[in-house]
C-alpha positions, -999 to +999 in steps of 0.1 A: +000+000+000+010+036-003+022+051+029+017+040+064-021+040+065-025+014+039+004-006+051-010-007+086-043-020+073-028-049+053-041-046+018-017-034-009-020-009-037-023-001-073-037-020-102-036-036-136-055-025-167-074-042-195-105-062-202-138-045-198-127-013-182-150+001-155-172+030-168-166+060-145-203+064-138-217+029-141-242+028-112-274+011-103-295+011-072-284-014-047-305-045-043-291-051-008-282-035+024-254-043+048-265-055+082-239-053+109-235-087+126-204-080+148-185-050+160-156-043+184-131-064+165-095-054+160-088-048+123-107-078+110-093-089+076-113-121+068-145-140+078-152-176+071-177-203+081-170-240+083-194-265+066-223-273+089-212-249+116-235-220+126-206-198+139-186-172+120-148-171+124-132-137+120-095-132+114-078-103+131-047-090+114-026-090+146-028-128+148-061-139+164-092-157+152-124-149+170-158-167+170-190-147+164-222-164+174-255-147+171-238-113+169-217-118+200-179-119+197-163-145+220-140-130+247-114-157+243-098-161+209-104-193+190-068-192+180-041-168+193-010-167+171+000-131+177+035-140+191+043-158+158+029-131+135+050-103+119+035-068+119+057-048+096+043-032+065+014-052+052+022-083+073-002-100+096-025-130+098-042-131+065-068-158+062-082-192+075-095-221+055-115-250+071-110-285+057-141-297+037-144-324+063-137-301+093-168-314+112-151-348+113-114-342+113-111-308+129-084-296+105-080-259+096-053-239+080-039-204+084-017-181+063+004-154+079+037-136+078+061-149+104+082-127+126+112-133+104+092-122+074+084-155+057+049-163+044+038-195+061+009-219+061+002-238+093-023-266+101-043-263+133-068-286+149-101-281+169-125-306+182-161-304+170-178-274+185-148-264+205-143-228+214-105-230+210-079-248+189-060-277+205-029-297+199+004-287+183+004-267+150+020-283+120+040-263+095+028-270+059+048-244+039+072-216+044+081-192+016+109-166+022+096-131+015+121-103+007+100-074+018+070-067+040+046-060+012+027-078-015+021-110+005-011-123-010-023-146+017-056-161+007-063-198+014-092-216-003-102-253-008-113-262-043-140-286-051-111-311-058-102-311-021-068-295-027-056-263-009-051-232-030-027-205-018-022-170-032+012-153-030+023-118-039+054-109-060+076-101-030+071-064-029+089-034-043+079-012-073+073-031-105+083-065-092+121-057-091+130-094-086+109-106-115+092-131-092+057-131-108+072-146-140+101-165-124+097-202-129+117-212-098+098-188-074+066-195-055+060-157-053+034-140-075+015-172-080-015-193-072-003-226-056-021-259-053-011-286-029-025-318-015-026-316+023-042-350+027-010-368+017+026-359+027+057-364+006+089-377+021+103-341+023+073-318+028+041-315+048+021-319+016+023-336-018+019-323-053-014-330-071-007-353-101-022-329-126-004-296-115+007-281-148+044-277-142+052-310-123+084-325-136+093-294-157+123-279-139+131-252-131+093-247-125+082-253-089+056-281-090+034-263-065+026-236-091-008-236-106-010-201-121+014-171-123+018-135-132+003-118-102+013-088-082-007-091-050-037-114-052-050-105-017-083-122-022-095-149-046-124-173-046-142-201-064-177-199-078-194-226-057-217-235-087-192-236-115-158-240-098-145-209-118-117-189-102-122-152-095-096-129-080-087-093-074-051-084-081-039-053-064-020-031-088+008-007-092+001+030-099-028+033-123-054+005-122-070-022-101-077-056-118-103-083-116-096-117-132-119-146-140-108-181-153-131-209-161-125-240-141-111-259-171-086-231-178-071-225-144-041-247-148-012-227-162-031-194-163-007-164-167-022-131-156+005-110-172+022-091-144+048-076-147+051-077-185+017-061-186-003-038-165-036-052-176-032-053-214-009-023-214+029-029-216+046-023-182+081-038-182+104-053-208+099-088-196+085-119-213+056-140-202+075-171-190+049-198-195+013-209-193-015-192-212-023-155-209-055-146-192-069-111-200-086-093-171-124-091-172-123-056-156-102-028-143-108+006-127-085+036-123-073+051-091-098+079-094-123+053-082-102+036-056-067+024-047-068-013-036-092-039-051-107-064-026-117-095-045-150-111-035-174-139-044-199-149-070-232-146-051-250-179-048-268-171-015-304-175-005-312-139+005-308-116-026-322-129-058-310-099-078-274-106-070-275-143-080-247-151-104-230-117-099-194-114-088-193-089-059-161-071-051-150-038-037-122-013-029-104-007+004-100+031+000-132+042-016-155+015+000-172+012-034-189-021-042-192-034-077-206-064-095-198-082-128-220-109-142-205-144-140-216-147-177-198-115-187-211-080-191-204-045-177-191-037-143-217-020-122-213+001-091-240-009-066-230+013-037-203+029-015-206+016+020-244+015+015-248+038+045-237+010+068-204+023+080-186-005+062-157+017+051-122+005+047-133-028+032-107-054+039-123-086+027-155-104+017-164-138+031-189-165+022-212-184+046-219-221+044-252-214+026-237-188+003-246-158+024-221-130+017-203-110+043-178-081+043-153-070+069-142-034+077-108-024+092-128-003+116-139-034+135-172-045+119-185-076+101-215-070+078-240-093+061-256-087+027-293-086+033-322-077+009-327-040+006-354-025+028-387-018+011 
């Protein structure tokens, strides 16, 4: 992010142009309102709900995960990792992902910056219905990170049962180390690993169909590349398509969409391209180029917050729309999952949900949004 305010609130800055550029005045009346479901949290940056569990789990940047039940925030953290979590620049605890069989096996995974600056993924455990984690954490992956910016940090399970991980390019202006296109680097990528089977050397194994397996110098964990800071990505729960918001450089913010069958080997173009515009004299180093589906300039915001394709039960008018926003302007936009123009549907919607840090999806598809100011909000039908 630019300057200390953005750095302190985790999300990074600047964009990537191309695709269907956002019309400056594209706007329609919101079909929803944001209902506050929790407050008093310390810089929440993510919210998740395990399958079959009525509770919400909110990630606080400083290193804690808190349970929200019926609007009440638990006094004791569900997990407290603050002594392990780095706090420089954009560092922090980034996200949590619950195993698809969490109700049976109690496995969950966190992504954070360690105190020595590495981006790490740990496995934790919690008994069914427990209010705190238990046991000894297990290290899954540690990636050295040269700077305290552009960390990515999203974890998601795909419908294939594998764990997907987003990583930033390592920080600096214009990807100075060339990591986003570097074949031997795990930075600036989407990674995919199998956490249900360990190899002899790692706490995970490589899915057999990862696109660069056995193609040295490629790291076999790499699924997609060419990203600057994919702070948030998600899968459409109906189609399995990948959607992500890639925080950009100086001019534009970028939204990308890849159909499920095209995810493997997708190359999103950074830093050869800023969107579809030339940025640096570098080559695309592999995979197939994916053009952004939308961009917007910094006159409308400064840091894209990727969201979800809405498949929830509450708001029929949003069904099939990808909902995303911006940290600085608190604008919220939609794009149809079938293509079409980007439409602005509100700016905070009068809810106080400014400084948007993340969106989250409930077990039934209900959509949530977190604000750095301490609140979690639910998307509800607009009042009559």
